[in-house]
C-alpha positions in Angstrom: 18.1 21.9 -7.2 15.0 20.4 -5.5 15.2 18.8 -2.0 15.8 15.1 -2.4 17.9 15.5 -5.6 21.6 15.3 -6.2 23.2 15.2 -9.6 21.9 12.2 -11.6 24.4 9.5 -12.0 24.1 6.4 -14.2 20.9 4.6 -13.5 21.3 1.1 -12.1 18.1 -1.0 -12.2 17.1 -2.9 -9.1 16.9 -6.5 -10.5 16.8 -9.5 -8.3 18.2 -13.0 -9.0 14.9 -14.0 -10.7 15.3 -11.1 -13.2 12.4 -9.1 -11.6 13.0 -5.3 -12.0 11.8 -3.3 -9.0 10.2 0.0 -10.1 7.6 0.5 -7.4 8.4 1.8 -3.9 5.8 2.0 -1.1 6.8 4.4 1.7 5.1 4.4 5.1 5.1 8.0 6.3 3.4 7.5 9.7 2.6 4.7 12.1 -0.4 6.5 13.5 -4.0 6.0 12.4 -7.4 7.3 13.2 -9.0 3.8 12.8 -8.2 0.6 14.6 -9.0 -2.0 12.0 -8.9 -5.5 13.3 -6.8 -7.0 10.5 -4.2 -4.2 10.8 -3.9 -3.2 14.5 -3.8 -5.6 17.5 -6.6 -5.1 20.0 -4.2 -3.9 22.6 -2.7 -1.3 20.2 1.0 -1.0 19.3 4.0 0.7 20.8 4.7 3.6 18.5 8.3 4.2 17.5 9.8 7.2 19.2 10.0 10.3 17.0 13.8 10.5 16.8 13.9 7.0 15.3 11.4 7.9 12.5 12.4 9.1 9.1 12.1 12.9 8.7 10.4 14.4 5.7 13.8 15.4 4.4 15.1 11.9 4.8 12.1 10.4 3.0 12.8 12.6 0.1 16.5 11.8 0.1 15.8 8.1 0.0 13.1 8.5 -2.6 15.6 10.3 -4.8 18.1 7.4 -4.4 15.5 4.8 -5.4 14.5 6.9 -8.4 18.1 7.0 -9.6 18.1 3.2 -9.3 15.0 2.9 -11.6 12.0 3.3 -9.3 9.3 5.3 -11.2 6.3 4.9 -9.0 5.9 5.8 -5.3 2.9 5.1 -3.1 2.5 6.8 0.3 1.0 4.6 3.0 0.8 4.4 6.8 -0.8 4.1 9.3 -3.0 6.7 7.8 -0.8 8.9 5.6 -3.2 11.9 5.7 -2.3 12.3 9.4 1.2 13.4 8.4 1.2 17.2 8.4 3.6 17.2 5.4 1.5 15.0 3.2 0.8 17.7 0.5 4.5 18.9 0.6 5.7 15.3 0.2 3.5 14.6 -2.8 4.7 17.9 -4.5 8.4 17.2 -3.9 8.2 13.5 -4.9 6.7 14.6 -8.2 9.7 16.9 -8.7 12.2 14.0 -8.5 13.6 13.1 -11.8 12.3 9.7 -12.9 9.2 9.5 -10.7 6.2 9.2 -13.1 3.5 8.3 -10.6 2.8 9.3 -7.0 -0.1 7.5 -5.4 -1.7 7.3 -1.9 -3.4 4.6 0.1 -5.8 6.0 2.7 -8.7 5.0 4.9 -10.6 7.9 3.5 -11.7 9.5 6.7 -10.3 12.9 6.0 -9.8 12.5 2.2 -12.5 14.9 1.1 -10.8 17.7 3.1 -7.3 17.0 1.8 -8.0 16.0 -1.8 -7.9 19.5 -3.4 -4.4 20.2 -2.0 -3.2 16.7 -3.0 -4.4 17.1 -6.6 -2.8 20.5 -6.9 0.4 18.9 -5.6 0.3 16.3 -8.4 -1.2 13.2 -6.8 -2.0 10.7 -9.6 -3.9 7.8 -8.0 -5.7 7.0 -4.7 -6.6 3.6 -3.1 -9.2 3.8 -0.3 -9.5 1.0 2.2 -13.1 0.2 3.1 -14.4 -3.2 4.3 -18.1 -2.6 4.8 -20.9 -0.3 3.7 -22.9 -1.0 7.0 -22.3 1.6 9.7 -22.6 -1.0 12.6 -20.0 -3.3 10.9 -17.7 -0.3 10.3 -17.7 0.3 14.0 -17.0 -3.4 14.7 -14.2 -3.7 12.2 -12.6 -0.2 12.6 -13.3 0.1 16.4 -14.4 3.7 15.8 -17.9 5.3 15.7 -20.3 4.1 13.0 -20.9 7.7 11.9 -17.3 7.8 10.6 -18.4 5.7 7.6 -20.2 8.7 6.1 -16.9 10.7 6.0 -15.2 7.8 4.1 -18.1 7.6 1.6 -17.8 11.4 1.1 -14.1 11.0 0.4 -14.7 8.2 -2.1 -17.3 10.3 -4.0 -14.9 13.3 -4.0 -12.2 11.1 -5.5 -14.4 9.6 -8.1 -15.5 13.1 -9.2 -11.9 14.4 -9.3 -9.4 14.4 -12.1 -7.4 11.6 -10.5 -6.2 9.0 -13.0 -7.3 6.0 -10.9 -9.5 5.4 -7.9 -9.6 2.0 -6.2 -11.3 0.5 -3.2 -9.4 -2.1 -1.2 -11.8 -4.4 0.7 -10.5 -7.2 3.0 -13.0 -10.1 2.9 -13.4 -12.0 6.1 -15.8 -15.0 6.4 -18.6 -14.3 8.8 -17.9 -10.6 8.8 -18.4 -9.1 5.4 -18.6 -11.7 2.6 -22.3 -11.0 2.5 -21.5 -7.6 1.1 -19.5 -8.7 -1.9 -22.3 -8.0 -4.3 -23.0 -4.6 -2.7 -19.4 -3.6 -3.4 -19.6 -4.9 -6.9 -22.7 -2.7 -7.4 -20.6 0.4 -6.7 -18.9 -0.2 -10.1 -22.2 0.0 -12.0 -22.0 3.7 -13.0 -18.7 5.0 -11.5 -15.1 4.7 -12.8 -13.9 2.8 -9.8 -12.1 -0.5 -9.3 -13.1 -2.5 -6.3 -10.4 -5.0 -5.3 -11.2 -7.8 -2.8 -8.3 -8.9 -0.7 -7.9 -12.2 1.0 -7.5 -11.9 4.8 -3.7 -12.1 5.5 -2.0 -13.1 8.7 0.0 -10.3 10.5 1.2 -10.1 14.0 -1.7 -9.5 16.4 -4.5 -9.6 13.9 -6.1 -12.9 15.2 -5.9 -14.5 11.7 -7.6 -17.9 11.5 -8.6 -20.3 8.8 -12.3 -20.0 9.8 -12.2 -16.3 8.8 -10.4 -17.0 5.5 -12.4 -17.1 2.3 -10.3 -17.7 -0.9 -10.9 -15.6 -4.0 -12.4 -18.5 -5.9 -15.3 -18.7 -3.4 -15.7 -14.9 -3.6 -16.0 -15.2 -7.4 -18.7 -17.9 -7.1 -20.8 -15.6 -4.8 -20.5 -12.7 -7.2 -21.2 -14.7 -10.4 -24.4 -16.1 -8.9 -25.7 -12.5 -8.8 -24.0 -10.8 -11.8 -23.4 -13.6 -14.2 -20.1 -14.7 -15.6 -17.2 -12.3 -15.0 -14.9 -11.4 -17.9 -11.2 -11.7 -17.2 -9.2 -8.6 -18.1 -5.6 -8.4 -19.3 -3.3 -7.7 -16.4 0.3 -6.4 -16.3 2.9 -8.9 -15.2 3.5 -7.0 -12.0 -0.2 -6.6 -11.1 -1.2 -7.8 -7.6 -4.8 -8.1 -8.7 -6.6 -10.4 -11.0 -9.0 -8.0 -12.7 -12.4 -8.6 -14.1 -15.1 -6.7 -15.9 -18.8 -7.0 -15.0 -21.2 -6.9 -17.9 -22.7 -3.4 -18.2 -20.6 -1.9 -15.5 -18.4 1.2 -16.0 -16.0 0.2 -13.3 -14.2 -3.1 -12.6 -13.4 -5.5 -9.8 -10.3 -7.4 -8.9 -9.1 -10.1 -6.5 -5.8 -9.9 -4.5 -5.2 -13.6 -3.7 -2.0 -13.3 -1.6 -2.7 -16.5 0.3 -4.4 -18.9 -2.1 -2.6 -17.9 -5.3 0.3 -15.7 -4.8 1.5 -13.3 -7.5 5.2 -13.2 -6.4 6.5 -14.1 -9.8 5.9 -10.6 -11.2 6.6 -8.7 -8.1 8.2 -5.2 -8.7 7.6 -3.7 -5.2 9.8 -2.6 -2.4 8.7 -1.2 1.0 10.2 1.5 3.2 8.9 1.6 6.8 8.5 4.8 8.7 11.5 3.9 10.9 13.6 3.6 7.8 13.8 -0.2 7.2 13.8 -1.6 3.7 11.5 -4.7 3.2 11.9 -6.4 -0.1 8.8 -8.6 0.6 5.7 -7.7 2.6 5.7 -11.1 4.3 9.5 -11.4 4.7 11.0 -11.2 8.1 14.3 -9.6 6.9 14.7 -5.9 7.0 17.7 -3.6 6.6 18.0 -0.1 8.1 18.6 2.6 5.5 18.0 5.3 8.2 21.1 4.3 10.1 23.3 4.5 7.0 21.8 7.9 6.1 22.5 9.2 9.6 26.0 7.7 9.9 28.7 10.1 11.0 26.1 12.3 12.7 25.2 14.0 9.4 22.0 13.9 7.5 23.6 15.3 4.4 23.6 13.0 1.4 27.2 12.8 0.2 28.2 10.8 -2.9 30.0 8.2 -0.6 26.9 7.8 1.5 24.6 7.3 -1.5 27.0 4.8 -3.0 26.8 2.8 0.3 23.0 3.0 0.4 22.8 1.9 -3.3 25.1 -1.1 -2.4 23.0 -2.1 0.6 19.7 -1.7 -1.3 21.0 -3.7 -4.3 22.3 -6.5 -2.0 18.9 -6.7 -0.3 17.1 -7.0 -3.6 19.4 -9.7 -4.8 18.6 -11.7 -1.7 14.9 -11.5 -2.3 13.2 -14.9 -2.4 11.1 -15.9 -5.4 7.9 -16.2 -3.2 6.7 -16.1 0.3 6.5 -19.4 2.2 2.7 -19.7 2.5 0.2 -19.2 5.3 1.9 -21.3 8.0 5.4 -19.8 7.5 3.9 -16.3 7.4 2.0 -16.9 10.7 5.2 -18.2 12.2 7.6 -15.5 10.9 5.6 -12.3 10.8 6.9 -10.1 13.6 5.3 -6.7 12.8 1.6 -5.8 12.7 0.4 -4.4 9.4 0.2 -0.9 10.8 4.0 -0.9 11.5 4.9 -2.1 8.0 2.8 0.2 5.9 -0.4 -0.8 4.0 
């Protein structure tokens, strides 16, 4: 029997009070990162959680198995920068072994992706999302607070992913007014000949990221800029749970999308849950409520997963899902309530 698995019991779907079924779990596997992006990490840095308080690789797999038995079929590994975790390839391989898990994906900044990609693909990785907010080396240094030359490593990783057998390669680009909105068309041009989806994210407020209205540019304004150059965009059909409004550009192999978390939320079709590296379950990215699964898993001084302990975890997870609000409260409430910087939640 593979690590993270115990005999499969009756599957109980994670359905909230609005009849949304949660089949997608995002797991942060590190709080550390080799970049210091302004929208993710405060200028002064963060106090990292002490190692004993972080989930171990074994515990991550145990919890993933529980979620799979409750109906989760897709897992995305995030961070921090997940490629920093020395067990990343092992995690992908063992997650793919869990009954019910159909898709294992990764979100990365791409700095070391080219080096890790062969091992990840051999382990069974299905999809990768790469965060990149500029194609200009000097801006890369400004946004990421790391040497401009690092951008070439990210671009190398993107090319390796595009040329690989991965099912899906996406770029995530946070658009900030006065910083990189002038590069919107340059990013769209990346989709001309390559099977890649570029998704433009609205700048979101998190603890310590100096969010302000003057930096915010809604997706409608982004579309206007793009259509002036590329002509009218064609709206694609999206799944109900999609976070992105996807569009095709005439003559382009790839596609683009807009993640409008602030100006037009997509909460109605949400199917996502989040597990932080210190073992807390968040049912909403912007929600302040968290519940510790780590403490239950370690109760009684044992990390073994008994039937009784799994039943308790299933009960706590189910109760948290049923308490989930229909939507977040908007920009002002998020600014007021958000207690963690993005890096400590998981991208």
